[in-house]
C-alpha positions in Angstrom: 60.1 16.9 -0.6 59.7 13.3 -1.6 56.7 12.6 -3.9 55.2 10.2 -1.4 55.4 12.8 1.3 53.8 15.4 -1.0 50.9 13.1 -1.8 50.4 12.4 2.0 50.5 16.1 2.8 48.0 16.9 0.0 45.7 14.2 1.3 45.7 15.6 4.8 45.1 19.1 3.6 42.3 18.0 1.4 40.7 16.1 4.2 41.0 19.1 6.5 39.4 21.4 3.9 36.6 18.9 3.4 35.8 19.0 7.1 36.1 22.7 7.2 33.8 23.1 4.2 31.1 20.9 5.7 27.9 23.0 5.7 26.3 23.7 9.0 23.5 21.3 8.6 22.7 18.0 10.4 20.0 15.6 9.1 18.7 13.3 11.9 16.3 10.3 11.5 15.1 9.0 14.8 12.2 7.6 16.7 9.5 10.2 17.4 9.5 11.9 20.8 13.0 10.6 21.5 14.7 13.9 22.6 13.9 16.3 25.3 11.9 19.3 24.0 14.9 21.6 23.9 17.7 19.1 23.0 18.0 20.1 19.3 17.6 23.8 20.0 20.4 23.7 22.5 22.7 22.0 20.1 21.9 24.4 17.3 22.5 27.4 19.7 25.8 26.0 20.9 27.2 25.1 17.4 25.3 27.1 14.8 24.4 23.9 13.0 20.9 23.7 11.7 19.2 20.5 12.6 16.6 18.7 10.5 14.7 16.0 12.3 12.6 13.3 10.6 11.0 10.5 12.6 10.0 6.9 12.0 7.8 4.5 13.9 9.5 1.1 13.4 12.9 -0.4 12.8 11.6 -1.9 9.6 10.9 1.6 8.2 14.4 2.8 9.1 16.0 -0.3 7.5 14.1 0.1 4.3 15.3 3.7 4.1 19.0 2.7 4.8 19.2 -0.2 2.5 17.8 1.5 -0.5 20.9 3.6 -0.8 21.6 7.3 -0.2 19.2 8.2 2.5 20.5 11.8 3.0 20.7 11.3 6.8 23.7 12.0 8.9 22.7 10.1 12.0 20.2 7.3 12.7 19.1 5.3 15.8 18.6 1.6 15.0 17.8 -1.0 17.7 20.5 -3.5 18.4 19.3 -6.5 16.4 18.6 -4.3 13.3 22.0 -2.5 13.7 23.7 -5.9 13.5 22.1 -6.6 10.2 22.9 -3.2 8.9 26.5 -3.4 9.9 26.8 -6.7 8.0 25.2 -4.9 4.9 27.8 -2.2 5.0 25.2 0.5 5.8 27.4 2.5 8.2 30.8 4.3 8.5 33.1 3.6 11.3 33.3 6.1 14.1 36.3 8.4 14.5 36.7 8.0 18.2 39.4 10.7 18.3 36.5 13.1 17.8 34.4 11.6 20.6 36.2 12.3 23.9 32.9 11.9 25.9 32.9 8.2 25.0 34.7 7.7 28.3 31.4 8.5 30.1 29.7 5.3 28.9 29.0 2.2 31.0 31.5 -0.5 30.1 29.0 -3.2 31.0 26.5 -2.0 28.4 29.3 -1.5 25.8 30.2 -5.2 26.4 26.6 -6.2 25.7 26.4 -4.0 22.7 29.5 -5.6 21.2 27.4 -8.7 20.5 25.8 -6.6 17.7 28.7 -4.3 17.0 32.0 -6.2 17.6 34.6 -3.8 18.9 32.0 -1.0 19.2 33.3 0.3 15.9 30.0 1.8 14.5 27.5 2.5 17.2 27.3 4.7 20.4 24.5 3.6 22.9 21.8 6.1 23.3 18.9 4.7 25.4 18.1 1.2 26.6 15.1 -0.5 28.0 12.9 -3.6 28.0 9.7 -4.8 26.4 7.1 -5.5 28.9 3.4 -5.2 30.0 1.7 -1.9 30.8 -1.7 -2.3 32.4 -4.5 -0.5 34.4 -3.9 -2.2 37.7 -7.3 -1.4 39.3 -9.3 -2.6 36.3 -7.2 -5.8 35.8 -7.3 -6.7 39.5 -11.0 -6.0 39.7 -11.6 -8.5 36.9 -9.1 -11.2 37.9 -9.1 -10.8 41.7 -7.2 -13.6 43.4 -6.3 -15.0 40.0 -3.9 -12.2 39.2 -0.9 -13.9 37.7 2.7 -13.5 38.9 3.9 -13.5 35.3 2.5 -10.4 33.6 2.8 -12.1 30.1 -0.1 -14.2 31.1 -2.3 -11.2 30.8 -1.9 -11.4 27.0 -0.6 -14.9 26.2 -2.7 -17.1 28.5 -5.9 -17.8 26.5 -8.2 -18.2 29.6 -6.9 -15.0 31.2 -6.9 -12.9 28.0 -10.5 -14.0 27.2 -11.6 -13.2 30.8 -10.1 -9.7 30.6 -11.6 -9.0 27.2 -15.0 -10.2 28.5 -14.6 -7.7 31.3 -14.2 -4.8 28.9 -10.5 -4.6 29.4 -9.1 -3.9 26.0 -5.9 -5.7 25.0 -3.2 -4.4 22.6 0.3 -5.0 21.3 3.0 -3.0 19.7 2.7 -3.6 16.0 6.2 -5.0 15.6 7.1 -8.6 14.9 10.7 -8.1 16.1 9.4 -6.6 19.4 6.6 -9.0 20.3 7.4 -12.4 18.9 10.6 -12.8 21.0 8.4 -12.4 24.0 5.9 -15.0 22.7 8.8 -17.4 22.0 10.3 -16.9 25.4 6.9 -17.3 27.1 6.3 -20.6 25.2 9.8 -21.9 26.3 11.0 -21.9 22.7 14.3 -20.7 21.2 14.4 -16.9 20.7 17.5 -16.3 18.7 17.2 -17.7 15.1 14.0 -19.6 16.0 13.2 -22.5 13.6 10.0 -23.7 12.0 9.1 -25.9 15.0 9.5 -22.9 17.3 7.3 -20.6 15.2 4.6 -23.3 14.7 4.4 -23.8 18.5 4.0 -20.0 19.0 1.6 -19.7 16.1 -0.8 -22.1 17.8 -0.5 -20.2 21.1 -1.1 -16.8 19.5 -4.1 -17.9 17.5 -5.8 -18.9 20.7 -5.5 -15.4 22.1 -6.0 -13.5 18.9 -9.8 -13.0 19.4 -9.0 -11.1 22.6 -6.5 -8.7 21.0 -8.3 -5.5 19.9 -5.4 -3.3 18.7 -2.0 -3.4 17.1 -0.5 0.0 17.9 1.6 1.6 15.1 3.0 4.4 17.3 5.6 3.6 19.9 4.4 6.1 22.5 1.7 4.0 24.3 -0.9 6.8 23.9 -3.7 4.3 23.7 -2.9 3.1 27.2 -2.7 6.6 28.6 -6.0 7.6 26.9 -7.9 4.6 28.3 -8.4 3.0 24.9 -6.3 0.1 26.1 -6.3 -1.7 29.5 -3.3 -4.0 28.8 -0.5 -3.3 26.4 2.8 -4.9 25.5 5.3 -2.4 24.4 8.4 -0.4 25.3 9.4 0.4 28.9 9.9 4.2 28.5 6.8 4.7 26.5 4.6 2.9 29.0 6.3 4.7 32.0 5.8 8.0 30.3 2.2 7.2 29.7 1.8 6.3 33.4 3.4 9.6 34.4 1.2 11.6 32.2 -1.9 9.7 33.5 -0.9 10.6 37.1 -0.6 14.2 36.1 -4.1 14.3 34.7 -5.5 13.0 38.0 -8.0 10.7 36.3 -7.7 8.0 38.9 -6.4 5.2 36.8 -3.3 3.4 38.0 -1.1 2.5 35.1 1.9 0.3 35.9 4.8 -1.2 33.9 5.8 -4.8 34.6 8.9 -6.6 33.5 7.7 -10.2 33.3 8.8 -12.5 36.1 10.4 -15.0 33.7 12.5 -12.2 32.1 12.1 -10.3 28.9 13.7 -8.7 25.9 16.3 -6.0 26.6 17.0 -3.6 23.8 19.2 -0.6 23.2 19.2 2.0 20.5 22.5 3.4 19.2 23.6 6.4 17.3 25.2 5.4 14.0 26.4 7.3 11.0 25.2 6.1 7.6 27.9 5.3 5.1 26.5 8.0 2.7 26.1 10.7 5.4 26.7 14.1 3.8 27.8 15.7 7.1 29.7 13.1 9.1 31.7 15.8 10.9 28.5 17.4 12.3 27.3 13.9 13.2 30.3 13.3 15.4 29.8 16.7 17.0 26.2 15.8 17.8 27.1 12.4 19.2 29.7 14.0 21.5 27.1 16.5 22.6 24.6 13.8 23.5 27.3 12.0 25.5 27.5 15.0 27.9 26.1 13.8 31.2 23.8 16.9 31.6 22.4 16.5 28.1 21.6 12.8 28.1 20.2 12.9 31.6 17.8 15.6 30.5 16.7 13.4 27.6 16.1 10.5 30.1 14.1 12.7 32.3 11.9 13.7 29.4 11.5 10.3 27.7 11.6 8.1 30.9 14.1 5.8 29.3 17.4 4.7 30.9 20.6 6.0 29.4 24.0 4.3 29.1 26.0 7.1 30.5 27.5 6.4 34.0 28.4 10.0 34.7 24.9 11.1 33.8 23.2 9.3 36.7 23.5 12.1 39.3 21.6 14.3 36.9 18.8 11.8 36.3 15.5 12.4 38.2 15.8 10.3 41.4 12.3 9.0 41.0 13.2 7.7 37.6 16.5 6.1 38.9 14.5 4.3 41.6 11.8 3.0 39.2 12.5 -0.8 38.8 10.9 -0.9 35.4 13.4 1.6 34.1 16.5 0.8 36.0 16.0 -2.9 37.0 17.8 -4.5 39.9 20.8 -6.7 39.2 18.8 -9.8 39.9 16.2 -8.8 37.3 18.8 -7.7 34.8 20.2 -11.3 34.9 16.8 -12.5 33.5 16.9 -10.2 30.5 18.0 -11.3 27.0 19.1 -9.5 23.9 18.9 -10.3 20.2 21.6 -10.1 17.6 21.2 -10.4 13.9 18.6 -12.9 12.9 19.1 -15.3 10.0 17.3 -14.4 6.7 15.1 -17.5 7.1 14.2 -16.7 10.6 13.3 -13.2 9.7 11.1 -14.4 6.8 9.3 -16.8 9.2 8.9 -14.1 11.8 7.2 -11.8 9.2 4.9 -14.5 7.9 3.8 -15.4 11.4 3.2 -11.8 12.4 1.0 -11.2 9.3 -0.9 -14.4 10.0 -1.4 -13.4 13.6 -2.6 -9.9 12.8 -5.1 -11.2 10.2 -6.1 -14.1 12.3 -5.6 -16.5 9.5 
């Protein structure tokens, strides 16, 4: 045997042994409440792989963990704009698509959108997607505003006269505590540039936000919209699935409040979360097994039904709760989808200005 052939054979054998020797453990770092209650138990039962699941409440928390070095996690779920930054920073390892036969189940249209953040779809596999919009107590808001109910639901938070009127009527207003989630909405509402906004854009939005700041009572750290469900908030800007789940739970309690989710009439931010494998993942083989498991239509549909988020799996749609599929705030019509926009990686300067503005807005200074 030629020496070169021997080296190649040894490398292949060593690689195979490495995969075979991978311990039956999988370390996940994901948003809270982002699986069905039995998802992880089902995977563990089918594979014998023990799953350890830690959760975070913001993309910023995940990014800090990833960029400090060896996180110890095998699979993480960044949002699209953060994933783009992290790919540029070399935080992830490329997918071995030969180990992911269920990739064929994915929606090509969403993969095309995702390629703006992950060219060639080399690193990420789409998990769930949704929008950022407005959840509100319809009866209470309409009782206060009457015939002045705006067509654009962003007016409920960003129009100073309307926000002040709602607050005076004991309708408590709140926002998701995330600059990268809320400021794009504010920029869009103000007619400013959303991607890589400059100083003039942020100054215009700062002026607008400071006018409504006295009416804002809460910046919610959790992404689950519990404050809206519990009645602590009357209007809330946050994630589609969280608000729709809060509305569903509210209906189940029979409390009489009518919580609704509204995609703003002028369009809004569309996001998607992807499954990606950190460069330092100790169990990449197990991570591939889990991704392929999630890509099964029955598995991911069950997660959608539990979380009230749309998934990117075309073959899963027959398994999704018909009521969920027919909810416009979860699966928007084609005409509404044309009004949505996404973000890719922001420039460092734009990110700094975004963070400064958010701090100033929260403190009211």
